[in-house]
DRENDO-1510 file (C-alpha; in Angstrom, 1 decimal, always signed):
<recs>
REC; n; res; u; v; w
REC; 1; MET; +16.4; +53.8; -78.7 .
REC; 2; ASP; +18.2; +50.9; -80.5 .
REC; 3; ILE; +21.2; +51.5; -78.3 .
REC; 4; LYS; +19.2; +51.3; -75.1 .
REC; 5; MET; +17.4; +48.1; -76.2 .
REC; 6; ASN; +20.7; +46.5; -77.1 .
REC; 7; SER; +22.0; +47.3; -73.6 .
REC; 8; ILE; +18.9; +45.7; -72.0 .
REC; 9; TYR; +19.3; +42.6; -74.1 .
REC; 10; ARG; +23.0; +42.3; -73.1 .
REC; 11; LEU; +22.0; +42.6; -69.4 .
REC; 12; LEU; +19.4; +39.9; -69.7 .
REC; 13; ALA; +21.8; +37.6; -71.4 .
REC; 14; VAL; +24.3; +38.1; -68.5 .
REC; 15; PHE; +21.6; +37.3; -66.0 .
REC; 16; ALA; +20.6; +34.2; -67.9 .
REC; 17; LEU; +24.2; +33.0; -67.9 .
REC; 18; ILE; +24.5; +33.6; -64.1 .
REC; 19; ILE; +21.2; +31.7; -63.4 .
REC; 20; GLY; +22.2; +28.9; -65.6 .
REC; 21; PHE; +25.6; +28.7; -63.9 .
REC; 22; ILE; +24.0; +28.6; -60.4 .
REC; 23; SER; +21.5; +25.9; -61.6 .
REC; 24; CYS; +24.3; +23.8; -62.9 .
REC; 25; GLU; +26.1; +24.1; -59.6 .
REC; 26; ASP; +23.0; +23.0; -57.7 .
REC; 27; ASP; +22.6; +20.1; -60.0 .
REC; 28; ARG; +26.1; +19.0; -59.3 .
REC; 29; LEU; +25.3; +19.2; -55.5 .
REC; 30; LEU; +22.2; +17.0; -55.8 .
REC; 31; PRO; +22.8; +13.2; -55.7 .
REC; 32; GLU; +22.1; +11.3; -58.8 .
REC; 33; THR; +19.9; +8.4; -57.6 .
REC; 34; ASP; +19.1; +5.1; -59.2 .
REC; 35; PRO; +15.9; +5.6; -61.2 .
REC; 36; GLU; +15.1; +1.9; -60.7 .
REC; 37; VAL; +15.3; +2.1; -56.9 .
REC; 38; LYS; +12.8; -0.1; -55.1 .
REC; 39; ALA; +10.7; +0.6; -52.0 .
REC; 40; PRO; +11.7; -1.2; -48.8 .
REC; 41; GLU; +10.0; -4.5; -48.0 .
REC; 42; MET; +9.0; -5.7; -44.5 .
REC; 43; LEU; +10.8; -8.9; -43.8 .
REC; 44; SER; +9.8; -9.3; -40.1 .
REC; 45; PRO; +7.3; -9.6; -38.8 .
REC; 46; LEU; +5.7; -11.5; -41.7 .
REC; 47; PRO; +2.0; -11.4; -42.5 .
REC; 48; ASP; -0.2; -13.3; -40.1 .
REC; 49; TYR; +2.3; -12.8; -37.3 .
REC; 50; SER; +0.5; -13.0; -33.9 .
REC; 51; LYS; +1.7; -12.1; -30.4 .
REC; 52; VAL; +0.1; -12.0; -27.0 .
REC; 53; ILE; +1.8; -9.5; -24.7 .
REC; 54; HIS; +2.1; -10.5; -21.0 .
REC; 55; GLY; +3.1; -8.4; -18.1 .
REC; 56; SER; +6.2; -10.5; -17.7 .
REC; 57; ASP; +7.3; -9.4; -21.2 .
REC; 58; SER; +8.2; -5.8; -20.2 .
REC; 59; GLY; +11.9; -6.4; -20.5 .
REC; 60; GLU; +11.8; -7.9; -24.0 .
REC; 61; VAL; +12.0; -6.2; -27.4 .
REC; 62; MET; +10.2; -6.7; -30.7 .
REC; 63; THR; +12.3; -6.4; -33.8 .
REC; 64; PHE; +11.1; -5.0; -37.2 .
REC; 65; VAL; +13.3; -5.9; -40.2 .
REC; 66; TRP; +13.1; -4.6; -43.8 .
REC; 67; SER; +15.1; -4.7; -47.0 .
REC; 68; GLU; +17.5; -1.9; -47.5 .
REC; 69; VAL; +16.8; +0.7; -50.1 .
REC; 70; HIS; +19.7; +1.4; -52.5 .
REC; 71; TYR; +19.4; +4.9; -54.0 .
REC; 72; GLY; +22.8; +4.5; -55.7 .
REC; 73; VAL; +24.5; +7.2; -53.5 .
REC; 74; SER; +26.6; +7.1; -50.4 .
REC; 75; THR; +24.2; +9.4; -48.5 .
REC; 76; PRO; +22.8; +7.5; -45.4 .
REC; 77; VAL; +19.2; +6.4; -45.8 .
REC; 78; GLY; +16.7; +6.9; -42.9 .
REC; 79; TYR; +13.8; +4.7; -42.2 .
REC; 80; THR; +10.6; +5.2; -40.2 .
REC; 81; VAL; +8.3; +2.4; -39.0 .
REC; 82; THR; +4.6; +3.3; -38.4 .
REC; 83; ILE; +1.7; +1.3; -37.2 .
REC; 84; ASP; -2.1; +1.6; -37.3 .
REC; 85; THR; -5.2; -0.5; -36.9 .
REC; 86; ALA; -6.0; -2.6; -39.9 .
REC; 87; THR; -8.3; -1.2; -42.6 .
REC; 88; ASN; -7.6; +2.3; -41.3 .
REC; 89; ASN; -5.2; +3.1; -44.3 .
REC; 90; PHE; -2.8; +4.6; -41.8 .
REC; 91; ALA; -5.1; +7.6; -41.2 .
REC; 92; ASN; -4.1; +7.7; -37.5 .
REC; 93; GLU; -0.7; +6.0; -37.8 .
REC; 94; VAL; +1.7; +6.2; -34.9 .
REC; 95; VAL; +5.5; +6.2; -35.3 .
REC; 96; LEU; +7.1; +3.3; -33.6 .
REC; 97; GLY; +10.6; +4.6; -34.2 .
REC; 98; SER; +13.3; +5.6; -36.7 .
REC; 99; SER; +16.5; +4.0; -37.7 .
REC; 100; ASP; +19.5; +4.5; -40.1 .
REC; 101; LYS; +19.8; +0.7; -40.3 .
REC; 102; ASN; +17.4; -1.9; -41.8 .
REC; 103; TYR; +15.9; -2.9; -38.4 .
REC; 104; LEU; +14.3; -1.3; -35.4 .
REC; 105; ASN; +14.0; -2.7; -31.9 .
REC; 106; ILE; +11.2; -1.5; -29.7 .
REC; 107; ASN; +10.7; -2.3; -26.1 .
REC; 108; ILE; +7.6; -4.5; -25.6 .
REC; 109; GLU; +6.4; -2.3; -22.7 .
REC; 110; ARG; +6.6; +0.8; -24.9 .
REC; 111; LEU; +4.8; -1.0; -27.8 .
REC; 112; ASN; +2.1; -2.1; -25.4 .
REC; 113; ASP; +1.7; +1.5; -24.2 .
REC; 114; ILE; +1.3; +2.7; -27.8 .
REC; 115; LEU; -1.3; +0.1; -28.5 .
REC; 116; ILE; -3.3; +0.8; -25.4 .
REC; 117; ASN; -2.9; +4.6; -25.0 .
REC; 118; ARG; -2.2; +5.9; -28.5 .
REC; 119; LEU; -4.3; +3.5; -30.7 .
REC; 120; GLY; -6.9; +2.9; -28.0 .
REC; 121; LEU; -6.9; -0.9; -28.5 .
REC; 122; PRO; -8.8; -3.0; -26.0 .
REC; 123; ALA; -6.7; -4.7; -23.4 .
REC; 124; ASN; -6.4; -8.5; -23.4 .
REC; 125; GLU; -8.1; -8.8; -26.8 .
REC; 126; LYS; -6.5; -9.6; -30.1 .
REC; 127; SER; -6.4; -6.7; -32.6 .
REC; 128; GLU; -5.5; -6.6; -36.3 .
REC; 129; LEU; -2.8; -4.1; -37.1 .
REC; 130; GLU; -0.9; -2.9; -40.1 .
REC; 131; VAL; +2.7; -1.9; -40.0 .
REC; 132; ARG; +4.9; -0.4; -42.7 .
REC; 133; VAL; +8.3; +1.2; -43.2 .
REC; 134; THR; +9.2; +4.4; -45.1 .
REC; 135; SER; +12.7; +5.2; -46.5 .
REC; 136; ASN; +13.8; +8.8; -46.5 .
REC; 137; LEU; +16.7; +10.5; -48.5 .
REC; 138; THR; +17.2; +14.2; -48.7 .
REC; 139; THR; +15.6; +15.8; -51.8 .
REC; 140; VAL; +14.3; +12.5; -52.9 .
REC; 141; ASP; +10.7; +11.4; -52.6 .
REC; 142; SER; +10.0; +8.9; -49.8 .
REC; 143; LEU; +9.5; +5.3; -50.6 .
REC; 144; VAL; +6.9; +3.4; -48.6 .
REC; 145; SER; +6.7; -0.4; -48.2 .
REC; 146; ASP; +3.5; -2.4; -48.5 .
REC; 147; ALA; +1.7; -2.8; -45.3 .
REC; 148; VAL; +2.0; -6.1; -43.4 .
REC; 149; VAL; -1.1; -7.2; -41.4 .
REC; 150; ILE; -0.2; -8.6; -38.0 .
REC; 151; SER; -2.2; -9.3; -34.8 .
REC; 152; ILE; -1.2; -8.3; -31.3 .
REC; 153; THR; -3.0; -8.8; -28.0 .
REC; 154; PRO; -1.9; -5.9; -25.7 .
REC; 155; TYR; -1.7; -6.3; -22.0 .
REC; 156; MET; -3.4; -4.3; -19.3 .
REC; 157; PRO; -2.6; -5.3; -15.7 .
REC; 158; VAL; -5.8; -6.1; -13.8 .
REC; 159; ASP; -5.8; -4.2; -10.6 .
REC; 160; GLU; -5.9; -6.7; -7.9 .
REC; 161; GLU; -8.6; -5.9; -5.4 .
REC; 162; GLU; -7.2; -5.1; -2.0 .
REC; 163; PRO; -8.2; -7.7; +0.4 .
REC; 164; GLU; -10.9; -6.7; +2.7 .
REC; 165; PRO; -9.4; -5.7; +6.0 .
REC; 166; VAL; -9.9; -8.3; +8.7 .
REC; 167; ASP; -11.3; -6.8; +11.9 .
REC; 168; PRO; -9.2; -7.7; +14.9 .
REC; 169; PRO; -10.9; -9.9; +17.4 .
REC; 170; GLU; -12.6; -8.1; +20.3 .
REC; 171; ARG; -10.5; -10.0; +22.8 .
REC; 172; LEU; -7.3; -11.8; +23.4 .
REC; 173; TRP; -7.3; -14.9; +25.7 .
REC; 174; VAL; -4.5; -15.5; +28.3 .
REC; 175; PRO; -4.2; -19.2; +28.9 .
REC; 176; GLY; -1.3; -20.5; +31.0 .
REC; 177; ASP; -0.1; -22.9; +33.7 .
REC; 178; TYR; -2.1; -21.0; +36.3 .
REC; 179; GLN; -5.4; -22.1; +34.7 .
REC; 180; GLY; -4.6; -25.4; +33.0 .
REC; 181; TRP; -3.6; -24.0; +29.5 .
REC; 182; ASP; -7.3; -23.9; +28.5 .
REC; 183; PRO; -7.9; -20.9; +26.2 .
REC; 184; ALA; -11.7; -21.3; +26.3 .
REC; 185; ALA; -11.7; -20.8; +30.1 .
REC; 186; ALA; -8.9; -18.2; +30.2 .
REC; 187; PRO; -9.2; -14.5; +31.3 .
REC; 188; THR; -9.3; -12.1; +28.4 .
REC; 189; LEU; -7.9; -8.7; +27.4 .
REC; 190; ARG; -10.2; -6.3; +25.6 .
REC; 191; LEU; -9.7; -4.3; +22.4 .
REC; 192; VAL; -9.1; -0.7; +23.4 .
REC; 193; GLY; -7.5; +0.7; +20.2 .
REC; 194; GLU; -6.3; -0.3; +16.7 .
REC; 195; ASN; -4.7; -3.7; +17.3 .
REC; 196; LEU; -4.2; -2.7; +21.0 .
REC; 197; TYR; -5.5; -4.8; +23.9 .
REC; 198; GLU; -5.6; -4.1; +27.6 .
REC; 199; GLY; -6.7; -6.2; +30.6 .
REC; 200; TYR; -6.1; -7.3; +34.2 .
REC; 201; VAL; -5.4; -10.9; +35.0 .
REC; 202; TYR; -4.8; -12.6; +38.4 .
REC; 203; ILE; -2.0; -15.1; +38.0 .
REC; 204; SER; -2.1; -17.2; +41.2 .
REC; 205; MET; +1.3; -19.0; +40.7 .
REC; 206; ALA; +4.6; -18.8; +39.0 .
REC; 207; SER; +3.4; -19.5; +35.5 .
REC; 208; GLY; +4.0; -19.6; +31.8 .
REC; 209; PHE; +1.3; -18.1; +29.6 .
REC; 210; LYS; +0.5; -17.1; +26.1 .
REC; 211; PHE; -1.9; -14.8; +24.3 .
REC; 212; THR; -4.3; -16.3; +21.8 .
REC; 213; SER; -6.5; -14.7; +19.2 .
REC; 214; SER; -9.4; -17.1; +19.8 .
REC; 215; PRO; -10.5; -19.4; +22.7 .
REC; 216; ASP; -8.6; -22.3; +21.1 .
REC; 217; TRP; -5.1; -23.3; +19.8 .
REC; 218; ASP; -6.2; -23.4; +16.2 .
REC; 219; HIS; -5.5; -19.7; +15.4 .
REC; 220; ILE; -2.7; -17.3; +16.2 .
REC; 221; ASN; -1.0; -17.7; +19.6 .
REC; 222; TYR; +1.6; -15.2; +20.7 .
REC; 223; GLY; +4.7; -16.4; +22.6 .
REC; 224; ASP; +8.2; -15.4; +23.5 .
REC; 225; SER; +10.3; -14.0; +20.6 .
REC; 226; GLY; +13.4; -14.1; +22.7 .
REC; 227; THR; +13.5; -10.3; +23.0 .
REC; 228; PRO; +12.0; -8.8; +26.2 .
REC; 229; GLY; +8.7; -7.1; +25.5 .
REC; 230; GLU; +8.4; -8.5; +22.0 .
REC; 231; LEU; +6.1; -11.3; +20.8 .
REC; 232; SER; +6.3; -14.1; +18.3 .
REC; 233; THR; +3.5; -15.6; +16.3 .
REC; 234; ASP; +5.3; -18.9; +15.8 .
REC; 235; GLY; +3.2; -21.3; +17.7 .
REC; 236; LEU; +6.2; -23.5; +18.4 .
REC; 237; ASP; +8.1; -20.7; +20.3 .
REC; 238; PRO; +8.1; -20.9; +24.1 .
REC; 239; SER; +5.6; -19.3; +26.4 .
REC; 240; LEU; +5.9; -16.0; +28.2 .
REC; 241; GLY; +5.9; -16.2; +32.0 .
REC; 242; THR; +6.3; -14.7; +35.4 .
REC; 243; GLU; +7.9; -16.0; +38.6 .
REC; 244; THR; +5.8; -13.7; +40.8 .
REC; 245; PRO; +2.2; -14.5; +41.4 .
REC; 246; GLY; -0.1; -11.5; +41.5 .
REC; 247; TYR; -2.5; -9.2; +39.7 .
REC; 248; TYR; -1.2; -7.9; +36.4 .
REC; 249; ARG; -2.2; -5.3; +33.9 .
REC; 250; PHE; -1.3; -6.4; +30.3 .
REC; 251; ILE; -1.1; -4.2; +27.2 .
REC; 252; VAL; -0.6; -6.0; +23.9 .
REC; 253; ASN; -0.1; -4.6; +20.4 .
REC; 254; THR; -0.7; -7.4; +17.9 .
REC; 255; ALA; +0.5; -5.1; +15.0 .
REC; 256; ASP; +3.8; -4.2; +16.6 .
REC; 257; LEU; +4.0; -7.6; +18.3 .
REC; 258; THR; +4.8; -6.0; +21.7 .
REC; 259; TYR; +3.5; -6.4; +25.2 .
REC; 260; GLN; +3.8; -4.9; +28.6 .
REC; 261; MET; +2.9; -6.4; +32.0 .
REC; 262; ASP; +2.6; -4.4; +35.2 .
REC; 263; LEU; +2.3; -6.0; +38.6 .
REC; 264; ILE; -0.6; -4.3; +40.5 .
REC; 265; SER; +0.1; -4.5; +44.2 .
REC; 266; SER; -2.9; -2.4; +45.1 .
REC; 267; TRP; -5.9; -0.4; +44.0 .
REC; 268; GLY; -7.0; +2.5; +46.1 .
REC; 269; LEU; -9.5; +5.4; +46.4 .
REC; 270; ILE; -8.2; +8.9; +45.7 .
REC; 271; GLY; -9.9; +12.3; +45.6 .
REC; 272; THR; -11.4; +15.0; +47.8 .
REC; 273; ALA; -14.1; +12.5; +49.0 .
REC; 274; THR; -11.4; +10.3; +50.6 .
REC; 275; PRO; -9.3; +10.6; +53.7 .
REC; 276; GLY; -6.1; +11.0; +51.7 .
REC; 277; ILE; -7.6; +13.6; +49.4 .
REC; 278; TRP; -5.3; +13.7; +46.2 .
REC; 279; ASP; -2.1; +12.7; +48.0 .
REC; 280; ASN; -2.6; +9.2; +49.4 .
REC; 281; SER; -4.7; +6.3; +48.2 .
REC; 282; THR; -7.1; +4.5; +50.5 .
REC; 283; PRO; -6.3; +0.9; +49.8 .
REC; 284; MET; -8.9; -1.6; +48.6 .
REC; 285; THR; -8.9; -5.4; +49.1 .
REC; 286; PHE; -8.7; -7.9; +46.3 .
REC; 287; ASP; -11.1; -10.8; +46.3 .
REC; 288; ALA; -9.5; -13.4; +44.1 .
REC; 289; ALA; -12.6; -15.6; +43.9 .
REC; 290; LYS; -14.7; -12.7; +42.5 .
REC; 291; GLU; -11.8; -10.9; +40.9 .
REC; 292; GLU; -13.0; -7.7; +42.5 .
REC; 293; TRP; -11.4; -4.9; +44.5 .
REC; 294; THR; -13.6; -3.6; +47.3 .
REC; 295; VAL; -13.5; -1.4; +50.4 .
REC; 296; THR; -16.0; +0.0; +52.9 .
REC; 297; GLN; -15.1; +3.5; +53.8 .
REC; 298; ASP; -16.4; +6.7; +55.2 .
REC; 299; LEU; -16.5; +9.4; +52.5 .
REC; 300; VAL; -17.4; +13.0; +52.4 .
REC; 301; ALA; -19.1; +14.9; +49.5 .
REC; 302; GLY; -16.5; +15.4; +46.8 .
REC; 303; ALA; -14.6; +13.7; +44.0 .
REC; 304; LEU; -13.6; +10.0; +43.9 .
REC; 305; LYS; -11.6; +7.9; +41.5 .
REC; 306; PHE; -9.2; +5.0; +41.5 .
REC; 307; ARG; -5.5; +4.5; +41.1 .
REC; 308; ALA; -3.1; +1.6; +41.2 .
REC; 309; ASN; +0.1; +1.2; +43.3 .
REC; 310; ASN; -0.5; +4.5; +45.1 .
REC; 311; ALA; +0.7; +6.3; +42.0 .
REC; 312; TRP; -0.8; +8.1; +39.0 .
REC; 313; ASP; +0.7; +5.9; +36.2 .
REC; 314; ILE; -2.5; +3.8; +36.2 .
REC; 315; ASN; -5.8; +5.5; +37.2 .
REC; 316; LEU; -9.4; +5.2; +36.2 .
REC; 317; GLY; -12.5; +7.3; +36.5 .
REC; 318; PRO; -16.2; +7.1; +35.5 .
REC; 319; ALA; -17.7; +7.4; +32.1 .
REC; 320; ASP; -20.4; +9.5; +33.8 .
REC; 321; SER; -19.4; +11.5; +36.9 .
REC; 322; ASN; -22.9; +11.7; +38.3 .
REC; 323; ALA; -23.5; +7.9; +38.1 .
REC; 324; MET; -22.9; +5.8; +41.3 .
REC; 325; SER; -22.3; +2.8; +39.1 .
REC; 326; GLY; -21.1; +2.3; +35.5 .
REC; 327; ARG; -18.1; +2.0; +33.3 .
REC; 328; LEU; -14.6; +2.9; +34.3 .
REC; 329; ILE; -12.4; +4.6; +31.7 .
REC; 330; ASN; -9.1; +6.4; +31.4 .
REC; 331; THR; -10.2; +9.9; +32.2 .
REC; 332; ASP; -9.3; +13.0; +34.3 .
REC; 333; GLY; -12.9; +12.9; +35.5 .
REC; 334; ALA; -14.1; +11.7; +39.0 .
REC; 335; ILE; -17.2; +10.3; +40.5 .
REC; 336; SER; -19.2; +13.0; +42.3 .
REC; 337; ILE; -20.0; +11.8; +45.8 .
REC; 338; PRO; -23.2; +13.7; +46.7 .
REC; 339; SER; -23.1; +13.5; +50.5 .
REC; 340; ASP; -21.1; +12.4; +53.5 .
REC; 341; GLY; -21.6; +8.8; +54.7 .
REC; 342; ASN; -20.3; +5.3; +54.8 .
REC; 343; TYR; -20.0; +3.6; +51.4 .
REC; 344; THR; -19.0; +0.2; +50.0 .
REC; 345; ILE; -17.0; +0.7; +46.8 .
REC; 346; THR; -16.3; -2.1; +44.3 .
REC; 347; ILE; -14.4; -2.2; +41.1 .
REC; 348; ASP; -14.5; -5.1; +38.7 .
REC; 349; LEU; -11.7; -5.2; +36.1 .
REC; 350; ASN; -12.5; -8.7; +34.8 .
REC; 351; THR; -13.3; -8.4; +31.0 .
REC; 352; THR; -14.1; -12.0; +30.3 .
REC; 353; ASP; -17.8; -11.4; +29.9 .
REC; 354; ASN; -19.5; -9.1; +27.4 .
REC; 355; PRO; -19.5; -6.1; +27.2 .
REC; 356; TYR; -15.9; -6.5; +28.5 .
REC; 357; ASP; -15.9; -3.2; +30.3 .
REC; 358; TYR; -14.2; -2.2; +33.6 .
REC; 359; THR; -17.0; -1.4; +36.0 .
REC; 360; TYR; -17.6; +0.2; +39.5 .
REC; 361; LYS; -20.3; +0.5; +42.1 .
REC; 362; VAL; -20.6; +3.0; +44.9 .
REC; 363; VAL; -23.3; +2.0; +47.4 .
REC; 364; LYS; -24.2; +4.1; +50.5 .
REC; 365; ASN; -24.7; +1.9; +53.5 .
</recs>
């Protein structure tokens, strides 16, 4: 029994020697730090520092500087800067960044984001904050600086309200040489789509002209940009013009600043109610004084509509096929002539007067 106990004691002694050796080796691996080491001290910003962040500051940086901590070893020291609202004792602190130097640069835009979205500070109001730095060295307790109280006013861009859309005018005026350059007395084009105008104007002579957004020269007037089919809003630019008198259809897009003008040599009747059926137009006569196209013609029961220049590029039909008078629109529909007879047919494409519609009348004689 004594022999066995002696063997156990000897084994325990060996284990103790091994453990002691390992412990000594570990101690030799651990750095011996200066027992008088001091915690870091914030040097910048100083207490009572105040900053107002502006949107234009986004490219700038804010620098935090502190005293270095000397542990008495060559092992690099790491530092972490944190921030929280004042009097919160860093209960919800946010890390601004880490550094192995004694300073940290943080982008103002990122700092502003942290203040607004992480700490929930009110925008455009001054808030009191506390900032501190902690030094870190492996196997050694961290050392924390005293908090420095600063104030920062974070920035939140105020969304600019989009301007209320301005409704385009219901009409464009077409003043020119042919009528004495008087917008108030000029023929007009009507609004038929988004910033799109259409209308028919009789220009009695070779004439310059412009389009105006109101019946005066005090607002936008559209002239010649120098490129065919394109308009300029520079009121000093020259006028548009034509060397050929006649009846014109205009299409103007004030958003794209484009225009189109088509010389209308004739308007005619077309359809199964007419002599030419769908193949040939029955011509109408233009009355320049009334700005109306008219014809008296024998018709048969059937369909009737109107087309320009004996072609289908420009054609108009009724808003109501059963009405013998009313609005003319761009449509595949036709007026339904109820019975054979002699009729006087008139179309009025003058849109100067409200409601600015193209109109027609079919009267049985």
